[in-house]
N, C-alpha and C positions, 0 to 999 in steps of 0.2 A: 082235204086231207094236206098235212103238212110234212116234211121230212126234216132231219137233222142229219147233215152229211159233211163227209171230209172232203176237202179240196187243197190240194198243194200245201199240206200240213197244218191246215187251219180246219175251223169248223163254223159251217153256216147253216142258215136254215133258209127254206122256201117252201112255197105252195105249189102243189103238183098240178099241172096243166094237162099232161098227158102221160100215161104210163105204158111204156112199150117193153116190159118185162125185164130187158136188159139195160135199158136206159130210160130216163125221164126227162121230160121238158118241165121246167120250174120256173116260178116268177119269184125273185126277191123281194123284200119289204120295198125297197126302191123302184121297183117294176121291172127290172132288170131280167130279161128270159135268157136260161141257159140250159145246157144239157148236163145231165148228172148221170154216170153209170151207176146201175143198180148195186154193184159191189161196194160203192163209196157209202151208201146210206146206211147210217148207224141206228137209226130209228124212227119211227112214224108217230105223228100225233096230231090231234084235233085240239087239245086244250093245253096250256093257255093259248091265247092268240098270237098269231105268228109274229106280231110286232113286239110282243112281251116276252116271248119265249128264250131269247139269248139273255136279256138282262137277268131275269129270274134265274136261269140256270147257273149263271156267272156268278150271281149273289150267292146262291146255294153251295156252289163250290168252294166259295172264300171260307165257308163255315167247316168246311171239311178238314180236319187235322190229318196233314200228311204223314207224319210219324206214326198216328194211329192206324191210318189207313194200311201203311205199309205192314203193321204188324198183324192186320187182319189178313193179309194175303198169304196162301197158300206158296209152298217152296217151287211148284210147278207153274207153267205157263196157264194163265187164267183170261177169261172174257171180261169186259168192262160190267156188264150187267150181273156177272156172278159175284163180282167183288162189291158191286152196289148193294146186292140182296143182303150180302155178309155184314156191310157196315151198318145198312139202317134197320135190318131185322125183319125186313119183309120184301115182297115182290116189289120191285121200284116202279114207280110211276115214271112217265117221260121226263119230267124235270130232273127227279133223282137220278135217273140213269144217264141223263145228259150231263148232270153235275159231276156225277163220279167220273165220265168219261173226261170231261175238262180238267179234273184234278188229276187224275193218272197222266194225262197227255202233257199237263203243265209241269209235272217234277220229274223230268228224265233223269235226275240223279237217282232217285229212288226206285223208278219204275221203267224198265227198258222195253221199249216198243218191239213187239213181234210180229205184228201184221194188223190188219183193220181192227180196230177194237180189242185187240189182244196185247196182254203185257206179261211181264215176269218181274217179281220184285228183284231188286238188286241184293246179292248176298251180302251179310253184314260185313265183311272186311272190304269188299268193293265199295261199298256205301260209305264206311267210315272214311276209305281214302279219297273217295269223291267229295264229300263234305269238307274234309280238310283242304281239298283243292279249290273249293268254292269259296270257302273263308279266305283262303289266301288270296284269291282274286279279288273277292269284296274289299279286304284290306289294302290291296294295290289300287284299285280304284278309288278308294278313299283318299289315299296319299297322293294319287296323281290330280285329283280334285283340289287337295289342298296346296299343291305345288302350282296347279294353274292359278289358283286364287293369288298366291303370293306374287308370281311372276305379274299377274295382270296388275297388282299394286306395286309393281316395280320394287319387289324385295326377292333375292336370290335364295332359293331354298338351300338348306345346308348340303344336300345331296349332290347338288351341281357342282360343287368347288372341285371335288375328286375326279370328275368325268367331264370337265369342261372343254378340253381340246376335242375329246372324242365327239360331245353333242355339237360343239361348233362346225367341225371340219368333215367328220364322217359320222354322220348322226345314224343311228339304227333304229328305226322306226318302230321295231318291236319292244322298245325299252319305255317304261313309264316315265322317265324324264323327257324324252324326245315327243312322247304323246302329249305332256303336260305343256312344252314349250309350242307345240304347233298350236293348240287350244289357245294357250294366251296370244300368240302371233295373231290368231285370225279375230281374237278380241279385241286387240289393242290396235289392229292393222299396221303392225311394225314387222320388219324383217327379223329372223333369230338374232343375227349380229346387233342390230340397233336395240332390240328389246333387252338383250342381256348387257349391252352397254348402259342402257338406262338403269339396271339392276346393280351397276357398278362391278360387274364381273369383269369388263375390259377396261383397266385403268389406263391401258395405252393402246392407243389406234395403231401404233407403229408396229407393236408386238403382234397385233392380231393380223396383220399381214405377213409378218415375218414367220410366225409360229405357223401358220397355214403353210407357207412353203417348207418350212423345216420337217412338219409332220409327213408331208407327201413324199418329200426327196431326201430327207436325213432321219427317218424314223427313230434310228438308234442313237440321233444326237449328232452333232457337227464336231464332237471332239476326235482325237485320234488314239489308238493304241500306241504303245511303245514301239519304235521302229529303229532296228539295228542296219546300219549301212554296211555293204560289203566293202572290203578292203580292194583298193586299185594300186597299181604298180607306180612306182616313182616317175613323176613327169618332169621333162626338161624346162627350166625355167627361161621364158621369153626374154628378149632383150628390149621391148618396149615397157613402158609405162602408160596404162590405159585409164581413159576417164569414162564414166556414164552419164547420159542424160536421161532423166526420168522426172515424173510428176513429184512434188514434195511428199506426198504421202506412200509413195512405192516403197515397199519392203522388198519384194521378189524382185531384185535387180538382174534381168536376163541378159542383157547386152552391154558392151562397152566398146569404145574405139581406141585407136592408137596410131599416132602420124610419125614416122620417122623416115629421116633424109638419107638416102643410101649413097655411096662412094662415087656411083656412076651419075649423080646428079638427080636421078628420079626419086619418087617418093613410094614408100611403102605405107599402105592404107591397111591398117589391120582392124577387123570386126570381130569381136570376142564374145563367145555365149556361155553362161553358166553350164556346167556338164554333169548334172544330177544322173545320167544314165551309167556315169563310172559306178556310182555306188549304189546303183538299184538296177541289176540286171533285171531280164525278163523274168517274170514269176516270182521275183523276191517279195518280202513282206511290204515293201515301200511301193514296189510295182502295182501289187494288188490293191493298195489304197488309191493309188493315182488312176489306176485302170476304172474304178467304181466311181471316183468323183469326177474324172474327165476334163475338169477345168477349175480355176478359181472362181467363185461366184462375187460379184460386185455389186454394191449397193452404196447409195449415200451414207457415211457415218461409219461403215463397217464392210468388211469382206469375209468370207468364208473359204479358206485356201485350199488348193488342191494337194498340197503336202503338208506335213507338219512342221511346226514351227522349227524343231530341231533339224530337219532336212533342209527346210529355206536357209537357216543359219549356215549349214554347212557348205551351201554352194552358191548363196547370193554374192555378186560380185560387189561387195561392200569394201568402202574407201580404207586404205591403209591396210589391205591385207593381201596376201598372195593366194588367188585362187585356182582352182582346176579350171579349165577352160576348152572349149573347141573353138579354133580359131581359123580365120580365113585372111591370109594376106594378099593384097592386090598391088602389084607393082603398076605404077601410074608415072607416066611420061612427065619429066620434070617441066616442059613447055607447054605441051598441047594438053596435058591431063587425059590422054589416052590410056586406057587399060592395057597392059603389056601382058599380063600373066596373072595366075592365081595359084596359091598355095595353101593348102589345108593342113592343120596340126592339131594334135592332142597336147596340150601342155599346160602349164601353171604360168599366170601372169600376175604381176603387181598392179593393183587398182590404186590409182594415185588419187582420185578425186570421184565424187558423187556430185555432178552438177544437177540443180534442181530448175524447173521451168520458172517458177515464180522470181528466183533472183536472176536467172541467166537471161530471160527474154528482154528485160529493159535494157540489157547490154547488147545482146547479139541479135539483132533485126535489120531490117531493110534498110531503116535510116542511118543506124551506125555504120552498116557495111558501106553504103553509099557515100559516108563521110569519111570512111578509112579510119574509124576509131578502132583501135586495138589495144586498149588499156585496161584489159581485165584478164582473169586467168584463161589460159587456152585460147586467147584469141586469135593467136596465128594459125593454130591448128583448125580452129573452127572456120575461120576464113578460108583455108584452102578447102576444106570438107563442103564448104558452101559453092566454091566454085565447080569442084567435082561433080557434085549432085546435079548441078543445073545441066552439065554435059550429060550425066546419066540420063535425067528426065527427057533433054531432047534426043538422045539416042533411042529411048523407047517409042518416040513419037507420039507419046500420050503425056502433053504436059498437064501438070495437075493444078490448074488455075482455079483453085476452089477456094480463094481469098474471101469470098463474099459469104461462106459457110462458117457459122460459129459452134465452137464446143462450149459446154457448160461445166463449170466446176462448182460441186456442192461442198460446202463446209458446215457442217453440224456441231454447234458448240454444246457440251455437257451431253449428258447421256440421251441417246435417241430415243429410248423408252419413255422418257420424261416429258409430259405434256408442255412442260416449261422450258424445254431447250429451244434454242434458236436455231436457224438456219440462213445461210446467205448463199446466194447463187451468182457466181461471176462468169462473165464472158470471155472467151479466148478466141480468137479469129484463128480458124484453120487455114493451112497453108504457109505458116511463117517458116523462116530459115531453120528454126528448131525441127520443126515437123519434117521439112523435106529432107534434112540431114539424116534423120534417122530413118523416114520411111523409104528414101531412095536405096541407102544401104542395105536395108533390109530386103527389099526387093531385088537388088544385086544379089545377095548371099542365097537367098532361098531360090532364085532362078538358076545360079550356077550349081549349088549342091543338087537341086533336083536333076540337073542337067549330067552332072558326073555320077549320080546313082545309076541312071538309065543306061549311060554308057558303060558302067562296069556290071549290068544285068542284076542289079539290085532293085528291089520293090521298094516303093515309099507310098507316102500317102500325100496326092497333090490336090490343090484346087484348081479347078479350070473353068474356063467362061468361054463359052461359043454360043453364037445367035442369042446373046443376052441372058442365058442360063448359066448359072454358077452352081457347080457340084464339086464333090469330092470324089477322087478316082486313084486306083492304085496304077494307074497308066499315066506317064508324062505328056500332058496335051495342053495345048496353047491356052494362056490366060488373055482374052482379047481385051478385057478391060484395062490390063496393065500393060499390054504391048510386049509380052514376053513368051518364048516357046514354051515355057513350063515354069510352073510355081508351086513350091510347098512350103509348108509352114514348119520351120524349124528353129525359129528365133526367140520363142517363149517358152522354154522346156520346163521352167519352174511354174508355169501358170496354166500350159494346155499339154494334155497328154498326148495328142497327136505330136506335138513337136518333139516330145520325148521319144516317142516311137522312132520317129526319123533321124533323132540324134543317134540313137543305137545303131541304125542302118549306116550312117555316116561313118561312125567311129569304127565300125566293122570294116568298111571299105578302106578307109585310111590304113588299116593295119593288116590289111589282105587276110583276114579272119572270115570265118563263115558268117552269113548274116543272121541277125537276130530273129528275121522274119523271113523263111524262103518263100518262093513264088507261090502263090495259090494258099499262103497260110490262112486259114479260117480266122484264126485270132486277129488278123489283120483288116479282115472285111467287118467282122463284129466290132472291132474299135472304131473303125471308120463311121458305121452306122449309129453305134450308140453315141460318138461324139457328135455327130451332126445333129442327133434330137435333142441331147442334153444341152449343147451349146446354144440351141434355140430356146429352149426352156429358160436356162440362165438369163439370156438376154432379155426375154419377155419380163422376167421378175424383175431384172435392173431397172427397165423402163418403168414397170409398175411402180416400185419404191421411188423412182425420180418424180412420177406424177405425183406419188403421195407427197414428197417434200416441197414440190411445186405448190400444192395446195396449202401447205403449212405456212409457205412464205408468204402466201396471199392472206392467209388469217393473220399472221403479224401485221402486214401492212393494214388490213382491216382494223385490227386493234390501235395502231398508230393514229389512224384516220378518225377514230370514234370521237376525239376531242376535237376535231378541226371542223371546219365550215365550209362546204357542206359536209355532213359527216359520211357520206356514202363513197366508197372508193372506187375512184375511176380509172380504168387501164386502157392502153392502147393495144390494139391487135392488128394483125394482118389477115385479109380474107385469103383462104386456100381454095375454097370453092364452096358453092351454094353456101350453105349456114356452116360451115366448118371454118375455124379461124385458129391463129396461134397467136399467143402474145410476144409483144415484141421483147420484153426484158427477161423472160424465163422460157423453157422449152415446155410450154404447155399447150396442149391442142384439145379443142373441145366444141361443140355444136352450141350455136346460139340460135334458138327458135325464132327470136323476135328480128333476127337480121333480115333486113329488106335484100332484095337482088341487086348485088354489086359484083363487078368483075373481079377476078382474082388479082391480089397484091394492093387490093384498095385498103389504106389504113382506117381504122374505125375506132371509136372509143365506145366502153363498154361499162356498165356499172356492175360492180361484183355483188352477188347477194349471199344465198346459203352455200355453204361450203360442208360438204359430205365426206369425212376422211375415212368412212368405212366402205362406201360405195365407190370412193374416189371420183366423186361427181361435183359439179358446181352449176349453181344457178346464175345466170346472167341478164341483164337488159340491154338492148342495143341504145346509145345515148345519141351518137351522131358520126357522120364522116370527119376525119380529122381536119380536112380543109373547112368544112361548115363550122367546126367548132372553134377554128382560129378566128 
């Protein structure tokens, strides 16, 4: 005797080996033996043969019209054998009973299961809605299949254009677009970005990286609403004329310097800072924008400013303008250049010039200083500042002899989103006289203002370093790396929100007013925490985009080498450790799997292979050690 039974939602057949009333030992067609509960047995049969039963039952089930079967059903719950008799018009045999059960079970839209072998016909309104849903799903599956086919053929489905950013950066795996893309990726063995790039959906590899960053951190766009500045009182005019020193691309000019000879023979060295805190008090509209952005975002070719252009224009220390400023004046001994005292003021000052690195550095450097050449604008002032900052550096006990380190400047010609634009990368040695003049005077001011705030009982946001660990704190503490008793950021209020927060505290201190942020103010702690996180995110993005442009530079070099002999681009790199190297000419670090074991600082030659601008990766091959190549 054989049985037709249900197991885990499917139907099977087997021959009875042992019948224990409540359970049976059965053997399948394949010879596998198993235990079946008696309640799961739907029917027993002897004909047809076990091996033929399921095939014949399934074939017969296919001939049963589901809609007609549904029409035959009573409104109340029924058994499978009952409806089989109704459908076939006679007491069903084992095959007919099994076929009816298979058909009922295989059409859950029409027949709702109520128990073992028992069902209930779906009400007409429920059936209509379910059929509509099934048809919609069928159409979606068909559409998904068509989109997968298009993507596999590297054609972009029309539906993708309007949802491209979401599909790329925040894919919802429940959507048919993402399901189609995943299927096409599996078929082509390409990532989503590479596949869409092949489909023409990413005309700009630059914008692929930029838009991913913007979608995550600027979901409402990088533009600004209109911002009205608060009025501030009339400020006294400084007697000095100031000049700034910045990179050629800088528009947010935060700081400037002045040099005046005093009647007693001493010098008065002024360090002046843009004062946006005057027009953007705490919780103003402009402050809320700055508190949300926290910093200017930099990348080669463009930047996303912390403040609207109108605010930057109102406060940047632009040449030939009188600008509001927060100033620190340092009286310096005319002979020894020892600092005799400090005085801070909120004032307005005339900015006489904006000096730029690219034009100033060829004139103001170690060689021209050693030769006594002072035939350029502000030469005497710069020479005096150079002598002063050398003493300041010596007094800190932390000589910043980092002349072997290089900074890299990226210049992008034309639209960065264009694949035809060009990039040039130039080197600039760190620790030049320009760098030291600016950095030492910033350290002086940030240290002194941090000290003054603490002495007056005002809280601020400090950067501390102890035991090699750098962190932010609201308590003045030593910065061992700089060799100062305390250090705060206050010198870039147009570009960093922390600096603007500290500027509000300094201005309140100078005016004997209530601090903008009292002790234990939760806003101060949240600002410190949020800034620390976002400053790291922005720096990571800047490094990522610099890597992108380094790879674009290599592509340019490859293209120029294509007509040369040999056509392969060979570059020089320095081994950092194991198989990690850095190119000599540009700040690009990557791994070279074929690199033999070599000590650090070894120069090697590498052949540049495929460059991936989406994954920011590169394939290279070891050629030789530099001395071997020579």
